[in-house]
C-alpha positions in Angstrom: 0.0 0.0 0.0 1.0 3.6 -0.5 -0.9 6.8 0.2 -2.3 8.6 -2.9 -1.4 5.7 -5.2 -4.3 6.9 -7.4 -2.3 10.0 -8.5 -0.4 9.9 -11.7 3.4 10.0 -11.6 3.6 13.6 -12.9 1.1 14.7 -10.2 3.2 13.0 -7.5 6.3 14.7 -8.8 4.5 18.0 -8.8 2.9 17.8 -5.4 5.4 16.0 -3.2 8.9 17.0 -1.9 9.1 13.5 -0.4 6.8 10.9 -1.8 4.8 8.5 0.5 6.6 5.3 1.2 5.2 1.9 0.3 4.3 -0.5 3.1 2.4 -3.7 3.8 1.4 -5.8 6.8 5.0 -7.1 7.3 6.4 -3.6 7.6 7.9 -2.1 10.7 5.3 -1.7 13.5 6.0 1.9 14.1 5.5 2.7 10.4 2.3 0.7 10.3 0.9 2.5 13.3 1.2 5.7 11.3 0.1 4.1 8.0 -3.5 3.2 8.9 -4.8 6.5 7.6 -8.5 6.6 7.1 -9.7 3.2 8.5 -12.9 2.2 6.8 -15.4 0.1 8.7 -17.5 -2.4 6.8 -20.2 -4.8 8.1 -19.1 -8.4 7.9 -22.6 -9.2 6.5 -21.5 -7.4 3.3 -20.7 -10.5 1.2 -18.8 -8.8 -1.6 -16.2 -7.0 0.4 -13.4 -9.1 -1.2 -14.6 -8.0 -4.6 -14.1 -4.3 -3.7 -10.6 -5.1 -2.4 -9.6 -7.0 -5.6 -11.0 -4.3 -7.9 -9.5 -1.6 -5.6 -12.9 0.1 -5.7 -12.2 2.4 -2.8 -9.3 4.5 -4.2 -6.7 5.4 -1.6 -7.9 2.8 0.9 -5.1 1.7 3.2 -6.9 0.0 6.1 -10.2 -1.9 6.4 -12.0 -3.3 9.4 -14.6 -6.0 8.8 -17.0 -5.5 11.6 -18.6 -8.3 13.6 -19.7 -6.2 16.5 -22.0 -3.1 16.4 -22.5 -3.2 12.6 -24.1 -6.7 12.9 -27.4 -7.4 14.6 -27.4 -9.8 17.5 -29.5 -12.3 15.5 -27.1 -12.3 12.5 -23.8 -13.1 14.2 -23.5 -16.6 12.8 -24.4 -15.4 9.3 -21.8 -12.6 9.6 -19.1 -15.1 10.6 -19.9 -17.3 7.6 -19.8 -14.2 5.3 -16.4 -13.3 6.7 -15.1 -16.8 6.1 -16.4 -16.9 2.5 -15.0 -13.5 1.7 -11.6 -14.3 3.0 -11.6 -17.6 1.1 -12.3 -15.7 -2.2 -9.6 -13.2 -1.3 -7.2 -15.9 -0.5 -7.9 -17.7 -3.8 -7.5 -14.5 -5.8 -4.2 -13.7 -4.2 -2.9 -17.2 -4.9 -3.9 -16.7 -8.5 -1.9 -13.5 -8.7 -4.8 -11.1 -9.0 -3.7 -9.2 -5.9 -0.2 -8.8 -4.3 0.6 -8.3 -0.7 1.6 -4.7 -1.5 -1.8 -4.0 -3.0 -3.7 -5.6 0.0 -5.0 -3.0 2.5 -4.2 -3.6 6.1 -7.1 -5.9 7.0 -8.6 -6.2 10.5 -11.8 -7.7 12.0 -13.6 -6.4 15.0 -14.9 -9.0 17.4 -17.5 -9.1 20.2 -15.5 -11.3 22.7 -12.4 -13.5 23.0 -14.4 -16.7 22.2 -15.4 -15.3 18.8 -11.7 -14.4 18.2 -10.5 -17.9 18.9 -13.4 -19.4 16.8 -12.5 -17.3 13.8 -8.8 -18.0 14.1 -9.4 -21.8 14.0 -12.0 -21.6 11.2 -9.9 -19.5 8.8 -6.8 -21.6 8.9 -4.2 -20.3 6.4 -6.6 -17.5 5.3 -6.0 -15.9 8.7 -2.5 -14.7 7.6 -4.2 -12.1 5.3 -5.2 -10.2 8.4 -3.0 -7.6 9.9 -4.8 -7.7 13.3 -7.9 -7.6 15.4 -9.9 -4.7 16.7 -11.1 -5.3 20.3 -14.0 -3.0 21.3 -14.8 -1.8 24.8 -11.3 -2.7 25.9 -10.8 -3.1 29.6 -7.7 -4.1 31.6 -9.0 -7.5 32.8 -10.5 -8.9 29.6 -7.8 -7.2 27.5 -5.0 -9.0 29.1 -6.6 -12.4 28.4 -7.1 -11.5 24.7 -3.5 -10.2 24.3 -2.2 -13.3 25.9 -3.9 -15.4 23.3 -2.9 -13.1 20.5 0.8 -13.2 21.5 0.8 -16.9 20.9 -0.7 -16.5 17.4 1.6 -13.7 16.2 4.9 -14.7 14.5 7.9 -12.8 13.5 7.4 -13.5 9.8 3.6 -13.0 10.1 3.0 -10.4 12.8 -0.5 -10.0 14.1 -1.6 -6.9 16.0 -4.4 -5.6 18.3 -6.1 -2.3 18.1 -7.9 -1.7 21.4 -10.9 0.7 21.4 -11.4 2.7 24.6 -15.1 3.1 24.9 -16.4 1.5 28.1 -18.2 3.0 31.0 -15.2 2.5 33.2 -13.2 4.8 30.9 -15.8 7.6 30.3 -17.1 7.7 33.9 -15.0 10.3 35.8 -14.8 8.3 39.1 -13.3 5.2 37.5 -11.5 6.7 34.5 -8.0 7.4 35.8 -7.6 4.1 37.5 -8.9 2.2 34.5 -6.8 4.1 32.0 -3.6 3.4 34.0 -4.5 -0.3 34.3 -5.1 -0.5 30.6 -1.8 1.3 30.0 0.0 -1.3 32.1 -1.6 -4.1 30.2 -0.6 -2.6 26.8 2.9 -2.0 28.0 3.3 -5.7 28.8 2.2 -6.5 25.2 3.6 -3.4 23.5 5.0 -5.2 20.4 1.4 -6.4 19.5 -0.3 -3.0 19.9 -0.6 -1.1 16.6 -2.6 1.9 17.9 -5.2 3.0 20.4 -8.6 3.9 19.1 -11.3 6.1 20.7 -15.0 5.0 20.7 -16.6 8.4 20.8 -20.0 7.1 19.5 -20.2 4.6 22.4 -19.1 7.2 24.8 -21.8 9.6 23.6 -24.4 6.9 23.7 -23.9 6.4 27.4 -25.1 9.9 27.9 -27.8 9.9 25.2 -25.8 12.4 23.1 -25.2 12.5 19.4 -23.3 15.2 17.6 -24.7 16.7 14.4 -22.8 17.2 11.2 -22.3 20.8 12.1 -20.3 20.0 15.3 -17.3 18.0 16.2 -16.6 15.5 18.9 -14.6 18.2 20.7 -17.7 20.3 21.1 -19.2 17.6 23.4 -17.7 18.5 26.8 -17.8 15.1 28.4 -16.1 13.4 25.4 -13.5 16.2 25.0 -12.6 15.7 28.7 -12.2 12.0 28.2 -10.1 12.4 25.1 -7.8 14.7 26.9 -7.2 12.1 29.6 -6.6 9.4 27.0 -4.0 11.5 25.3 -2.5 12.4 28.7 -2.0 8.7 29.6 -1.1 7.1 26.2 0.8 9.7 24.3 3.5 10.5 26.8 7.0 10.6 25.3 8.3 8.1 27.9 6.2 5.2 26.4 3.9 6.5 23.6 1.2 4.9 21.5 -0.3 6.3 18.3 -3.9 7.3 19.0 -6.4 7.4 16.2 -9.1 10.0 15.7 -12.7 8.9 16.5 -15.2 8.0 13.9 -17.0 10.6 11.7 -20.4 9.3 11.0 -22.0 11.7 8.4 -21.8 11.4 4.7 -25.0 12.8 3.2 -26.0 16.4 2.8 -29.1 17.9 4.6 -30.4 21.3 5.4 -27.9 23.1 7.6 -28.6 24.7 11.0 -25.2 26.3 11.5 -23.1 28.3 9.0 -20.3 26.4 7.1 -17.1 25.8 9.0 -14.6 26.2 6.1 -13.2 29.7 5.8 -13.4 31.2 2.3 -10.0 32.8 2.3 -7.7 29.8 1.9 -9.7 28.5 -1.0 -10.2 31.9 -2.7 -6.6 33.0 -2.4 -5.1 29.8 -3.6 -7.6 28.8 -6.4 -9.8 31.8 -7.1 -13.2 31.0 -8.5 -12.3 27.3 -8.7 -11.5 27.3 -5.0 -14.8 28.8 -4.1 -16.5 26.1 -6.1 -14.5 23.4 -4.3 -15.4 24.9 -0.9 -19.1 24.9 -1.9 -18.8 21.3 -3.0 -17.2 20.2 0.3 -19.9 22.0 2.3 -22.7 20.4 0.2 -21.2 17.0 1.1 -21.0 17.8 4.8 -17.2 17.6 4.5 -16.6 20.9 6.3 -17.4 19.4 9.7 -15.2 16.4 9.0 -12.3 18.6 8.0 -12.6 20.7 11.1 -12.6 17.6 13.3 -9.6 16.2 11.5 -7.7 19.4 12.1 -8.6 19.2 15.8 -7.5 15.6 15.8 -4.1 16.6 14.4 -3.8 19.6 16.8 -4.2 17.1 19.6 -1.6 14.7 18.2 -4.0 12.1 16.9 -3.1 10.4 13.6 -5.6 8.9 11.2 -9.3 8.4 11.7 -12.1 5.8 11.7 -14.5 6.3 8.8 -17.7 4.7 7.6 -17.8 6.0 4.0 -15.2 5.8 1.2 -15.7 9.5 0.4 -13.9 10.4 3.6 -10.6 8.6 2.7 -9.1 11.4 0.6 -9.9 14.2 3.1 -8.5 12.3 6.1 -5.3 11.4 4.4 -4.8 14.7 2.6 -5.0 16.7 5.8 -2.5 14.4 7.5 0.2 14.9 4.9 3.2 16.8 6.4 3.8 20.2 5.0 7.2 21.4 3.7 7.5 23.8 6.6 6.7 21.2 9.3 9.2 18.7 7.8 12.0 21.2 7.6 11.4 22.4 11.1 11.3 18.8 12.4 14.5 17.9 10.5 16.3 21.0 11.8 15.3 20.2 15.4 16.5 16.6 15.3 19.7 17.5 13.5 20.4 20.2 16.1 19.9 17.9 19.1 23.7 17.6 19.7 23.8 19.5 22.9 25.3 22.5 21.2 22.0 24.4 20.7 19.1 25.1 23.0 17.0 27.0 20.5 17.3 27.9 16.8 15.3 30.2 14.6 13.2 28.5 12.0 14.4 28.9 8.4 11.0 30.3 7.7 11.6 33.2 10.0 8.3 32.9 11.7 9.0 30.8 14.9 11.7 29.6 17.3 12.4 25.9 17.4 13.3 24.8 20.9 15.4 21.7 20.7 14.3 19.8 23.9 10.6 20.8 24.1 10.0 20.2 20.4 12.2 17.1 19.9 9.4 14.5 20.5 7.1 16.4 18.1 9.9 16.4 15.5 10.4 12.7 15.8 6.7 12.1 15.3 6.6 14.4 12.3 9.6 12.7 10.6 8.0 9.3 11.1 4.7 10.6 9.8 6.4 12.0 6.7 7.7 8.6 5.7 4.2 7.3 5.3 2.2 10.3 4.3 4.9 12.1 2.4 5.9 15.8 2.4 4.3 18.4 0.2 6.4 20.7 -2.0 6.7 24.2 -0.5 4.3 25.9 -2.9 1.5 23.3 -2.3 -0.9 22.8 0.6 -3.1 20.0 1.8 -6.1 21.6 0.0 -4.3 20.8 -3.3 -4.5 17.1 -2.5 -8.2 17.4 -1.6 -8.8 19.2 -4.9 -7.4 16.2 -6.9 -10.4 14.2 -8.1 -10.8 10.7 -6.9 -13.5 8.6 -8.7 -15.2 6.1 -6.4 
């Protein structure tokens, strides 16, 4: 897989100072944790999911979760498992026939309901199981999580690594009186199995449901006070430089337009100044598709250090991944900070003459930015993330 593989070579040369790096499920874990990008959820009851993968129907897709949990009704679990098995069989056959290579296969995961289901699927799939990159474990808690990770550690092999992506979304995590203790317990569990953890995900929809809250397409998850408060604590515990995990942005659940209650959230100036009349048209198009709320939430994710995002519609892929690309200025500041960490300097003026780069306080940020640039790439100086969004992707 490679981000923006749908672009022509001349477009890649034009847009990127450093092009995105190719990766697959056997790549370095740190690289993979940044390479999830826009993670698309698909119900396991969708019987043709393998066909979409083979035909690469979702342009730009780098990670896919086949959902056996909330996306499947309680009465359809057995049917969903059979659909999953049949789909993986077809995918396995097509890969053996050379219709798809490991480098073209998105990072594949399945989301389970409980550990018994995980073990059942592992045994039922046999060799087909090796096509998966990992498992998504919802409502992750310390006690049940340790049991799952113990089982997973016995499955994962050096030549065929298998990972877990825990979702923090339980009542113990969102309730104020139990949150700190539970988050610290979960952190201890993950630290014991660190090599198997790809990233930590936030279940904002489940959190909201506990309080009977649902955000509209005009607001972000950060506008919901109780969720924002919890996200802050998750970042506080899991993103510390001493033993950090990549944290993914919570799901954006809107994809169709409707009559708006609030004014659009995309400022006209960046579009108008950069693209003129064409930029204004692009802005209007994004607003009509309810993309302005998504873009605002992604920018808030990035501001808070989150990388990638859970999505439920292919139209979100390009926007999530375009906004995560490292800019020329970010890359050069990060490189300057890392190269200057020799003990000789405490602070250096940015080459862009608009900020001071403090070596020690900004070092961890710089390391993250350089790793992110390997996967997402670095834009040429005269281009912005909007230029990538502007490129047409046909779905």
